[in-house]
DOVO-312485 format. One record per atom (N, C-alpha, C, O, CB): x, y, z; residue in one letter. Coordinates in steps of 0.02 Angstrom, whole numbers, plus 50000, padded with zeros to 5 digits. Atoms other than C-alpha are relative to their C-alpha. Glycine has a CB too. Layout:
BEGIN
XYZA
...
//
This chain:
BEGIN
499414995750002M
540255448954068M
500524997550050M
500354996050107M
499815007450015M
499475002049955D
541955443954141D
500405006150021D
500265011750001D
500464994749967D
499604994449974L
543265454454230L
500345003949944L
500355010049946L
500534997450048L
499664996650055E
544215458254069E
499535004949965E
499725010549949E
500294994949950E
500484995650033E
542645465453989E
499835006050044E
499765011650020E
499364996249983E
500164994749953L
542255475554145L
500545005349999L
500395011349998L
499904997350071L
499454995349997L
543985483454148L
500155003249933L
500445008749930L
500624996550025L
499884997250067R
544055486153959R
499495005249981R
499595009049933R
500014994549949R
500584996250023D
542415495553952D
500095007550010D
499695010750044D
499364997650036D
499814993049987A
543235512753945A
499485004949975A
499445010450003A
500665001449968A
500504995450027D
541835520653843D
499425001050049D
499015005550039D
499744997549934D
500554999449953D
540675518153991D
500135005150055D
499735005750102D
499864993450030D
499864995149948L
541505531854094L
499475005649999L
499315008349946L
500705003049991L
500464994449995V
540255544654156V
500395006549992V
500865007750029V
499614999950067V
499684993550008Q
540765561854093Q
499645005150045Q
499025005550044Q
499985002249926Q
500324995149957P
540475575754220P
499605005149961P
499785006949905P
500525003550043P
500404994750031S
539135588454180S
500285006850018S
500515007850075S
499264999450022S
499744993349987T
539665606554165T
499455005250012T
499595011050024T
500445002349943T
500554995249994G
537945614354180G
499715000450070G
499724995450107G
499464998349951G
500374999249938G
537035621354331G
500404999750063G
500144998050115G
499494994950003G
499585000349940S
538505622454450S
500415006350007S
500675008849957S
500444993849999S
499584994249987A
539405636954531A
500714998050017A
501135002450026A
499715004250056A
499335002449983V
540915626154570V
500475001249941V
500294999849884V
499984992550019V
499514998850052T
542485631054473T
500584995150007T
500704992350060T
500265007350003T
499435004550000K
543975620654424K
500595003050038K
500725009050032K
500204998349928K
499394998149965V
545515621454536V
500534994949984V
500454989049999V
499885000650077V
499465004650018R
547135613954471R
500605001450044R
500895006950042R
500185000549925R
499404999549960G
548525610854594G
500574996349967G
500464991149935G
499884997450070G
499435003150031T
550275606554536T
500544998450052T
500575001550105T
500295004449945T
499435001849958G
551795598354613G
500584997949957G
500494994849904G
499814994550050G
499405002050036Q
553575595754556Q
500544998150050Q
500675001650099Q
500255005749954Q
499455002349958A
554965585754636A
500544996949957A
500394993149910A
499754994950053A
499445002850038S
556685581554570S
500534997550049S
500685000850099S
500305005349952S
499495003049958F
557995570254646F
500614998649955F
500554995449903F
499754993550034F
499405000650040Q
559785570654584Q
500564996950042Q
500544997250103Q
500225006849974Q
499475003349963P
561375561154629P
500485004850034P
500615010350008P
500384995449954P
499444996649968T
562675567254751T
500634996449978T
500684990349986T
499935000150079T
499415003050031V
564375564354671V
500635001850040V
500725007550060V
500075002249927V
499374998949964S
566055562154759S
500515003449955S
500405004449896S
500284993450027S
499464996750038S
567665570654705S
500274995549945S
500584997949898S
500565002250046S
499765004750051T
568075554854606T
499474998649947T
499594994649901T
500214993650032T
500535001050049G
566435555654510G
499524994350017G
499074992849978G
500294998649934G
500445005549979E
565595541454606E
499375002750031E
499385007550070E
500374995350050E
500644998149969V
563755542954650V
499974997150070V
500004991050079V
499404997649956V
499985002249930V
563675542154840V
499355001550038V
499294999750096V
500585003250036V
500624998549965G
561925548354880G
499495003249954G
499625004149894G
500145004750059G
500564996950036V
560285556254826V
499805006450037V
499755006450098V
499404995149992V
500234993849969R
559745574154857R
499385002649964R
499325002049903R
500575005450000R
500594996950028N
558095582854831N
500175007049977N
500365011250018N
499415000150052N
499794993550027T
558415597754716T
499415004649985T
499505010749983T
500404998949938T
500604996050012I
556635603554677I
499434997050040I
499324991050039I
499825000349923I
500605002249964L
555105602554789L
499535006050005L
499655010550045L
500194997250072L
500474994549999Q
553635614054755Q
499314997549983Q
499234992749945Q
500225005649951Q
500705002250012S
551745612654754S
499535005850012S
499705010750046S
499824994050045S
500534995149989S
550135622654750S
499364996350018S
499274990550000S
499905004549937S
500635003049975H
548435619354829H
499604996949942H
499545000049889H
499575005450036H
500055003849938P
547715606354842P
500574994850010P
500524990650054P
499354996450001P
499465004949996V
549355596654815V
500465001650059V
500625007450072V
500394999749934V
499504999249947R
550515593754961R
500544994749989R
500404988849984R
499674999150071R
499435004450008L
552255586254938L
500475000650060L
500565006150087L
500385001549935L
499524999849944S
553485581555075S
500524994649990S
500374989149965S
499644999150068S
499445004850003V
555175572855083V
500214998750072V
500565002850102V
500615002849958V
499825001549930P
555365564355253P
500744998750007P
501044995349965P
499604993950025P
499285000449992R
557125565355320R
500244993050016R
500784990949993R
500225004750055R
499755006449975Y
557225548155400Y
499624994049974Y
499664988650003Y
499975000050075Y
500395005650026A
556075537255294A
500454994549973A
500294988649979A
499525002349946A
499555004950031S
557525528755204S
500654999450038S
500945004450059S
500135001949928S
499355001349970T
559045520655282T
500554999149948T
501134998149965T
499964993850045T
499535000850055N
559875519155111N
500175006949972N
499725010449948N
499704995449945N
499824993350026P
560865534855059P
499875000849926P
499865006549900P
500725001450015P
500134999750072M
560515530354877M
499255000549985M
499055000049927M
500304994049966M
500734999950010S
558625531754904S
499695005750041S
499895007050097S
499684993350021S
500404995249964Q
557425545654951Q
499264998849985Q
499084996249933Q
500195007349981Q
500725001050006W
555545545354979W
499665006749990W
499895011950013W
499734996450062W
500434994250010L
554205557454923L
499294998150018L
499034993249992L
500055002649926L
500715001149983Y
552475558455001Y
499575005149962Y
499715011149961Y
499895000850077Y
500474995850037V
551055565054894V
499324999650036V
499064994150047V
499934997649925V
500645000049966S
549455570354981S
499605006149978S
499835010149936S
500085000050077S
500464994750020V
547995582454967V
499785003850063V
499615000750113V
499384997149963V
500264996049945H
547535596855082H
499264998450011H
498874997949964H
500105007649986H
500695001449983G
545915593155172G
499824992750002G
499264990950020G
499555003449952G
500115007149993G
546085574355161G
499674996649941G
499604990549941G
499604998750058G
500325003150058G
545225571654993G
499925004949943G
499945011049953G
499334997150020G
500124995750058L
544925578154818L
499265001749996L
498844997349992L
500244996449935L
500694997750004A
543355588554811A
499815001749929A
500245001949885A
499895006250045A
500244998650067E
542285592754661E
500375005849968E
500475011049999E
499255001550002E
499664994850037G
543215602754530G
500755000350011G
501095004349979G
499715006450016G
499284999749986Q
544955599154599Q
500384995049957Q
500184989249951Q
500124998550074Q
499535004250037D
546345592254489D
500695000950030D
500855006250057D
500005001849925D
499314999549978M
548125588354538M
500464997049947M
500334991649920M
500104996650069M
499505002250049V
549635586654422V
500675000150034V
500905005450058V
499995004649936V
499365000749965V
551275580354494V
500524997249952V
500404992149919V
499934995550063V
499445002350040D
552945578454403D
500574998150046D
500775002050089D
500235005449949D
499455002549959V
554335567954480V
500574997749955V
500454994249906V
499764994150046V
499415002150037T
556105565554414T
500474996250046T
500664998650099T
500365006049968T
499485003949965A
557275551754474A
500635000449957A
500674997549903A
499774992450010A
499384998950037G
559015557054419G
500444993849996G
500284988650025G
500385005650030G
499545005550015R
560465546054364R
500194996150063R
500454998950112R
500635002749967R
499805004849948E
560715530854477E
499665001350067E
499894998750119E
500745000150009E
500374998849938C
559465537254607C
499434995150007C
499154992749957C
499735007250001C
500625003649985T
558095527354691T
499525004850033T
499695008050083T
500134993750045T
500514995549972V
556505537154726V
499374995950011V
499114992749966V
499865006049953V
500615003449982V
555005529854817V
499465005350009V
499515009750052V
500094995850066V
500574995449995V
553375539454790V
499424996350030V
499204991250004V
499825003049929V
500555003449966T
551985534954909T
499525005250028T
499605011250016T
500274995450057T
500504995649971T
550515542355004T
499934998350075T
500054992650094T
499314999249964T
500095001449928P
550165544155192P
499374996250016P
499304993550071P
500015006450038P
500635003449989S
548425536755172S
499644999149934S
499915001149882S
499555003950051S
500395000850060F
547075532155047F
499875006849967F
499815011950001F
499334996450016F
500214994150037T
546705544954910T
499245000049996T
498954995949960T
500325000349929T
500734999849997R
544895549654944R
499735004849947R
499975010449940R
499765002150071R
500334995950051V
543795556254804V
499295001250022V
498894996650027V
500024996549929V
500644998349971L
542285565454869L
499465000649946L
499615001249887L
500055006650038L
500574999650046Q
540555566154790Q
500005006649963Q
500145011849993Q
499334998950037Q
500044993950039G
540365578754650G
499854998349927G
500314996649890G
500645004150005G
500195002450067D
539405575154490D
499995005449947D
499795004249891D
499344996750003D
500014994650049R
539595592154406R
500665000249961R
500674999549900R
499875006750034R
499354999350033L
541455594054371L
500464994050011L
500944993249974L
500345006350026L
499555005649985G
542205578354446G
500675002650024G
500745008550039G
500094995649938G
499334998049982C
544035578554492C
500504995149969C
500304989949943C
500085000250078C
499525004150035G
545655571354428G
500695000450030G
500845004650072G
500035001949929G
499315000449977Q
547465566854457Q
500454997749943Q
500284992949908Q
500074995350061Q
499515002050050T
548965566054340T
500684999550034T
500895004050070T
500035005149941T
499325000849975L
550675559254387L
500454998349941L
500324993749903L
500044994550055L
499515001250052R
552155560254268R
500674998650032R
500925002650072R
500055006049951R
499365001849972G
553765551454310G
500534999549946G
500424996449893G
499954993450037G
499425000450045T
555455553554223T
500554996250037T
500744998150093T
500255007149977T
499525004449966V
556735540054263V
500634999649956V
500614996949901V
499704992850013V
499394999350040E
558515543154205E
500444993750006E
500274988950041E
500395006150022E
499555005750007K
559975531354171K
500174996950068K
500415000450113K
500645002249965K
499835003749939G
560195518054306G
499575001450060G
499704998850114G
500695001550017G
500424998249943A
558815525354415A
499424995150008A
499254991349962A
499725007249991A
500595004149984L
557345516554498L
499475004650030L
499605007950080L
500174994250049L
500574996449972L
555655524854526L
499494994950022L
499274990749983L
499695005049949L
500525004449973A
554435515654639A
499405004250019A
499435008150067A
500264995950062A
500624996449986Y
552675522654635Y
499534995350036Y
499234990950005Y
499685002849934Y
500355004849958L
551785514054779L
499475003550043L
499535003650104L
500504996250045L
500514996449962P
550245524054828P
499514995250035P
499454989450016P
499625004749955P
500585003549973D
548845518354940D
499445000449948D
499485004449901D
499775003150069D
500525000150052P
547245514554843P
499575006350000P
499545010050048P
499564994050010P
500514994850006V
545975527054780V
499354997450029V
499164991750017V
499925002149925V
500675001649973V
544315527054874V
499515005149973V
499535011049994V
500014999950079V
500514995550028C
542875534654775C
499374999650043C
499074994250049C
499854998249926C
500624999849963Y
541415540054883Y
499414999349953Y
499485000149892Y
499945006650041Y
500605000650041G
539645537154823G
499875006449960G
499885011949989G
499404998450043G
500134994250043G
539255548654675G
500615003549974G
500555008649939G
499595004850037G
499384996750022A
541095552954642A
500154998649927A
499984993349901A
500584997750044A
499765000850069T
541805555554468T
500745001749999T
500945007150021T
499605004549950T
499274999249993F
543685553554449F
500364997449939F
500194992049913F
500264996350063F
499575002350055Q
544965552454310Q
500735000750021Q
500935005850049Q
499865004149935Q
499305000149979K
546785547854339K
500434997849941K
500264993249905K
500094995250060K
499525001750052E
548255547454219E
500694999350030E
500905003450072E
499995005449943E
499315001149979Q
549995540554249Q
500424999049938Q
500274994749896Q
500054993950049Q
499555000750056E
551405542654125E
500714999550026E
500925003450069E
499935006149951E
499325001149978F
553165536154148F
500464999749940F
500334996249891F
500064993450041F
499514999550054Y
554665540154037Y
500674997550026Y
500995000850068Y
500055007449972Y
499395003349975L
556155528654063L
500555000249948L
500434999349888L
499854992850019L
499425001350042D
557905528753992D
500064992449991D
499744988550026D
500655003050031D
499965007150018D
558415512053917D
500194995550058D
499954989850062D
500504999149945D
499795004249944D
559235505554077D
499725002450066D
500005001150119D
500764999650003D
500354997949940A
558045513654201A
499504994750022A
499354990149983A
499655006849989A
500465005049973S
556835503954311S
499405003350032S
499435009150054S
500364995550052S
500634997349974L
555055506254371L
499614994650037L
499564988950013L
499575002949944L
500525003849967V
553865498854498V
499415004750007V
499475010050037V
500244997250071V
500574995549998A
552115506154481A
499374996150017A
499214991149985A
499915003649932A
500625003149977V
550505501454572V
499435004949989V
499515010950000V
500044997950074V
500594995850010D
548775508054529D
499404995850021D
499264990649992D
499935002349925D
500565004149976W
547245502254625W
499445004150030W
499535009950049W
500254995050051W
500634996849981L
545475506454677L
499614995350046L
499594989350034L
499585001849937L
500445003949958T
544335500654817T
499275001449983T
499125006249947T
500145001450075T
500714999550015A
542455498454812A
499675006250031A
499105007850014A
499644993950024A
500294994349966G
542185513754922G
500034999250075G
500464995650101G
499275001149978G
500015000449927R
541765515955106R
499614993750020R
499034994150043R
499695006450031R
500345006449990V
541365497655128V
499764999250072V
499234996450083V
500474994249983V
500205000649930A
541305498855318A
499345003650015A
499005002050063A
500555002850045A
500634996449992L
539835510855298L
499464997149955L
498915000049950L
500115007449985L
500495003150044G
538945499255177G
499985002849931G
499515001549893G
499335000650031G
499984996850065E
539445509255024E
500474996049954E
501074995949965E
500255007550006E
499625004550043R
540015497554885R
499875001649927R
499305001149903R
499844992650014R
500054998650071W
540375502554705W
499435004949983W
499055003949936W
499894993649961W
500514994950011E
539245517854717E
500305006349967E
499965011449963E
499675001850065E
499714994550037L
540455529254624L
499625001149936L
499284996649911L
500744998749985L
500374998550061K
539735537854472K
500414998849937K
500154996249888K
499765007250001K
499575001150058G
541205537354352G
500734999850020G
500955003850061G
499895005349947G
499295000849982Y
543015531754360Y
500384997749939Y
500164993349902Y
500084994950059Y
499565002350053R
544415530254235R
500725001350019R
500895006750043R
499835003449933R
499284999149988T
546285527454256T
500384997049942T
500204991749916T
500214996750066T
499575002650053T
547635525254124T
500725000550023T
500925005250056T
499895004049934T
499295000149987T
549465520654141T
500364998749934T
500234993749901T
500194994750054T
499625000750062T
550665523153995T
500745000450017T
500965004950054T
499815005549948T
499295000449984I
552505518354002I
500415000149935I
500254996549888I
500164993650041I
499554999550057Y
553885523153879Y
500714998150022Y
500925000050077Y
499985007149969Y
499295001449989I
555655516153870I
500385002549940I
500275000249884I
500124992350012I
499624997250055G
556875526153766G
499565002949946G
499745002649887G
500444994849971G
500464997150048G
555405534753682G
499514995149969G
499064997249933G
500395003249947G
500465005150027R
554525518253638R
499474998450052R
499634997150110R
500384993649980R
500545001849954R
552825514953715R
499984992450007R
499924988849958R
499325002749975R
499965007249988V
552905497853797V
499424997350040V
499314991250043V
500644998350036V
500545002549957C
551395497053911C
499435005150003C
499555011150013C
500254998450070C
500614996149991D
549605503653916D
499534996150045D
499364990450030D
499675001849932D
500525002949957N
548405499954058N
499425004950004N
499535010950008N
500274998350071N
500594995749993A
546625506554068A
499464996350040A
499324990550027A
499725002249931A
500565002749961T
545235503754194T
499465005350001T
499605011150016T
500224997950073T
500544995249999A
543535511954181A
499364996750025A
499214991050008A
499895002949929A
500645002249974L
541895510154273L
499525005949998L
499725011650008L
500074997250073L
500494994649997G
540285520054262G
499484999749946G
499334994349919G
500355006649996G
500524999150050N
538955526454141N
499374996050016N
499214991149983N
500264998049932N
500615003249979G
537385521554229G
499865002050072G
500265005650102G
500044992349993G
500154998449931S
536565522854397S
500484996250045S
500764991150024S
499274998350017S
499585003849953P
537555517654551P
499764992850008P
500174988350015P
500005003450066P
500265006949993H
536405502554564H
500244995749941H
500414989949949H
499244999950004H
499785003650059S
536865497654386S
500734997850007S
500904992149993S
499915004349937S
499305001649992L
538725498454423L
500094994850055L
500474990050047L
500415006350017L
499965004949946W
538495489254587W
499814993149975W
500144988149992W
499565002050059W
500235006550025H
537545475454498H
500534996849955H
500644990849959H
499345000849962H
499505002850045R
538885473454365R
500604997450038R
500834991950024R
500235005349949R
499415002349962T
540325472454490T
499824994150044T
500234989650054T
500285005750042T
500215005849961Q
539315460654600Q
500004993749957Q
500244988549979Q
499305001250029Q
500045005850045T
539015449154452T
500684997449982T
500794991449980T
499615001849938T
499345002050023V
540825449154398V
500474998350058V
500834993350054V
500315005549958V
499495000449949M
541785451054560M
499784996650065M
500214994650105M
500245006850016M
500225003049938G
540715443854699G
500215004050060G
500015009850067G
500274993050005G
499784996649939N
541555448254864N
500625004149992N
500875007050040N
500114994950054N
499394996250011H
543055456654785H
499855007550000H
499415009849964H
500334997849934H
500114992949992D
543185474954833D
500595004249977D
500605010249989D
499855001650072D
499414996450022V
544845479754754V
500174998149928V
500174992249911V
500604998550047V
499775001050069I
545385481854571I
500675003549993I
500755009050021I
499475002749948I
499374996550009G
547155485954519G
500474996649952G
500344991249926G
500335000950064G
499455002750040T
548745483254421T
500655001950034T
500695006850071T
499975002849927T
499334997749984F
550585483454458F
500474997749945F
500384992549914F
500244997250069F
499535001050054V
552035484454338V
500715000150027V
500875004350070V
499915005449945V
499295000249984L
553865479754357L
500395000249935L
500274996049891L
500194993750043L
499624999350062I
555085485454222I
500735001850018I
500855005650064I
499695005549954I
499314997749998G
556975486754205G
500474995650039G
500254991050074G
500015006750030G
499495004449971P
558605479354268P
499974999350076P
500154994150103P
500685002449981P
500045000449927A
558315483354452A
499464995250023A
499474992950080A
499885006950030A
500565004449982T
556745472554449T
500024993349966T
499564989349973T
499345003449985T
500005005850043V
557305458654333V
499914993550038V
499544989150015V
500644999849961V
500075006249962G
557475445254467G
499294998950024G
499044993350025G
500465000150059G
500695000449975V
555745449254535V
499524998349944V
499114993749951V
499795006650033V
500505001350053Y
554805449854371Y
500124993349965Y
499644990349941Y
500025005649948Y
499885006650029Q
555655434154305Q
499694994550043Q
499404989750016Q
500764998749992Q
500325004949956R
555065424554458R
499255000049992R
498934994849994R
500195001350073R
500724999550011I
553305431054429I
499804996449936I
499324992649934I
499775007449998I
500165003250064L
553325425554247L
500114992550002L
499824988849961L
500435003049945L
499895007249992Q
553955408454304Q
499504996850047Q
499544990850061Q
500704998850025Q
500535002849958G
552455406454418G
500075001450074G
499754998050114G
499964992849990G
499894998749929D
553045414154582D
499375002450036D
499325001950097D
500545005250008D
500614997849968L
551305421354613L
499554994250020L
499094995150060L
499615004549954L
500395005849980N
550605403754627N
500084998850075N
500644998650101N
500224993749960N
499975001049928G
550155400754808G
499975006450040G
499915006250101G
500614996350018G
500034993649965R
550145419354849R
499315003349995R
499205008550025R
500535004649972R
500604996350019Q
548405423354786Q
499384997950039Q
498834997950011Q
499884999049928Q
500605001549961E
547245418154928E
499575006350004E
499785011550030E
500204997650071E
500464994450001G
545745429554905G
500145004949943G
499805010149938G
500045003750065G
499824995550055I
546555437354751I
500024996149934I
500274990549932I
500695003350014I
499935002750067D
546375433754566D
500505004349962D
500465010449963D
499314999849962D
499454996550033L
547905438254461L
500094997649929L
499944991949912L
500654999150039L
499815001850068K
548435438554281K
500655003749983K
500655009849980K
499445001749949K
499354997150015A
550275441454239A
500174999049926A
500114993549900A
500554996950045A
499805000450070T
550865445454062T
500675003549991T
500805008650024T
499465003249953T
499354996850011P
552615449453999P
499945006549962P
499495007549922P
500464995349963P
499954993850037I
553075466753937I
500614999449954I
501174998249977I
500075006250048I
499465000550049N
554105466453778N
500275007049983N
499925012049989N
499764996549936N
499684993650014K
555335479953726K
499655003849944K
499585009949947K
500734999049982K
500414997050053D
554355483153567D
499634994449964D
499744988549977D
500445004149950D
500435004850034K
553115474653452K
500394995249956K
500154989749942K
499495003649959K
499615004150045N
554495467753341N
500544995950035N
500964992850003N
500325004349948N
499485003549963S
555545460253480S
499684995450052S
499174997150082S
500475005050034S
500225004549948N
555305445453595N
500345001350067N
500224997850116N
500124992849979N
499644998449939E
556445453353725E
499525002350054E
499155007250045E
500545005449987E
500444998349944V
555525453953892V
500375004850046V
500945003550067V
499784993750039V
499694995049957V
555895469453997V
499625000950065V
499845004850108V
500045006649963V
500384999149939G
554575467654132G
499374995850001G
499284991449958G
499825007350010G
500625003749993V
552905461054189V
499445004850019V
499555009650055V
500074994450052V
500614996249985N
551145468254198N
499514995350034N
499324990250004N
499695003349936N
500445004449961V
550005460754331V
499355003650015V
499355009050045V
500344997750065V
500664997549982K
548135464054343K
499714995750055K
499794989650056K
499535000049938K
500275003949944F
547245459054502F
499345002950023F
499195008850013F
500505000050058F
500544997649959F
545645460054598F
499974995750062F
500084989650059F
499335000049962F
499925003249935A
545525455754783A
499405001650044A
499005006150029A
500655002450034A
500554998949953E
544325454654928E
500145005950046E
499685009650063E
499874993750041E
499834994849952T
545265466655044T
500645003549980T
501065000849943T
500074997050070T
499374996450012T
546625479855037T
500584996650036T
501144996750011T
499935007350023T
499465003249963Q
547615470355168Q
500314994349961Q
500914993249963Q
499754997550068Q
499745005450042Q
547775455555051Q
500485002849948Q
500994999749933Q
499434996349965Q
499564997050051V
548535467154920V
500645002650031V
501185001550004V
499635005849963V
499394997949966Y
549735475155044Y
500464994150014Y
501064994550002Y
499835003650066Y
499605005949985D
550315457855097D
500314997149937D
500894995049937D
499574994750035D
499755002550063L
550495452454916L
500585004249975L
501105001549956L
499454999849947L
499474995650024L
551525467654868L
500624999650043L
501184999650017L
499755007249998L
499425000649956R
552635466255021R
500384993649985R
501004993749983R
499785000050074R
499665006350015G
552995448054979G
500375000249933G
500934997749928G
499504994449999G
499704999650066I
553355451654796I
500625004550000I
501135002949969I
499505002649948I
499474995050002L
554465466854830L
500504999450058L
500905004050068L
499705006850001L
499575000549941Q
555385460254984Q
500745000849984Q
501115003650024Q
499894993450034Q
499294999350019D
557045459454889D
500195007249986D
500785008949987D
500144995649940D
499864993050016L
556885477954845L
499955004550061L
500155010350058L
499525002449947L
500074995849940I
556515484155022I
500675002850023I
500695008750041I
499684996050056I
499364996949984P
558385486255061P
500205005549951P
500515010449970P
500554994850002P
499874994950050V
558535496154899V
499595006350015V
499855011950010V
499854997549928V
500424994449981F
557075507154952F
500255003450064F
500145009350075F
499274997750010F
499784997449935G
557875509355123G
499474999650053G
499525002950104G
500225007049992G
500545000749952G
556285504255213G
499414996549968G
499394995549908G
499795006850027G
500595003650023D
554625495255200D
499425005049989D
499145007550037D
499794994650051D
500544995250013P
553325506455113P
499324997650021P
498845001450022P
499995001749927P
500655002749980F
551935494855171F
499954998850076F
499484995750100F
499874993449964F
500005000849928R
552375495355355R
499405003750031R
499235009350012R
500665002650030R
500584997349964N
550875498355469N
499405001449954N
498965005249972N
500195006550036N
500574999150045K
549685497555319K
499504994450012K
498984994149979K
500245000149924K
//
């Protein structure tokens, strides 16, 4: 089995059991909207947060000084208690209004605690309007031994909107000797441009004992402890994704294996609108360094370095 087979094996996800548990489902929601500030002449001169609300276990915050660019605001998504416990789901909706830049990130790793009865989940939906840029740059998910987790990401872009989206998973609490001992994991990313679906990513691991999963990942990945994807789409990212498609990742992948494929506007068109990169790496630091290098031209647009001190 190679890496592609391992990541494609979506039917192997362990489904949580619903029997014999007193734990009940808890769904927390969050909503954030960012809209342009317009001058008296109709020019967009800034970004303002117009909606910010959440319920347990979701926590949303808009830091006042994270961005030095008035056309960009940041949103931090986190969980009360430091991790998702059994039975907890979180659903977050984010809107980047016309000509706004919104950076969505996390203050630390998303920890998924052990819980084989109900599991837990996360859904993020992003709406990106005309001329806007949404950058979804979370820290990786860390599934503890015995954890079951499902994650969905959906992005809806206007025709001239842009997106940067990262989705990644670590092997677990490696420093404690816990490697690929999660029970079930599945993540999907779906991207639409002008109502047309242009990208589907899916990663799934599980359906077997922790030893079975550990053995499979050991056989395929060796010392690699990180699996993930990142996607660049739209006019704000065109210079970056064109360089990647021309081979810019060559020489950047020490300790990382990468596969970059173009994203076409639709099945009947050869027009390239972005790039989809799948990777697996030995350490999270290698991925942070890779992403910082790839996105360095966008850091002034973000108004700051989202990977600083990571």
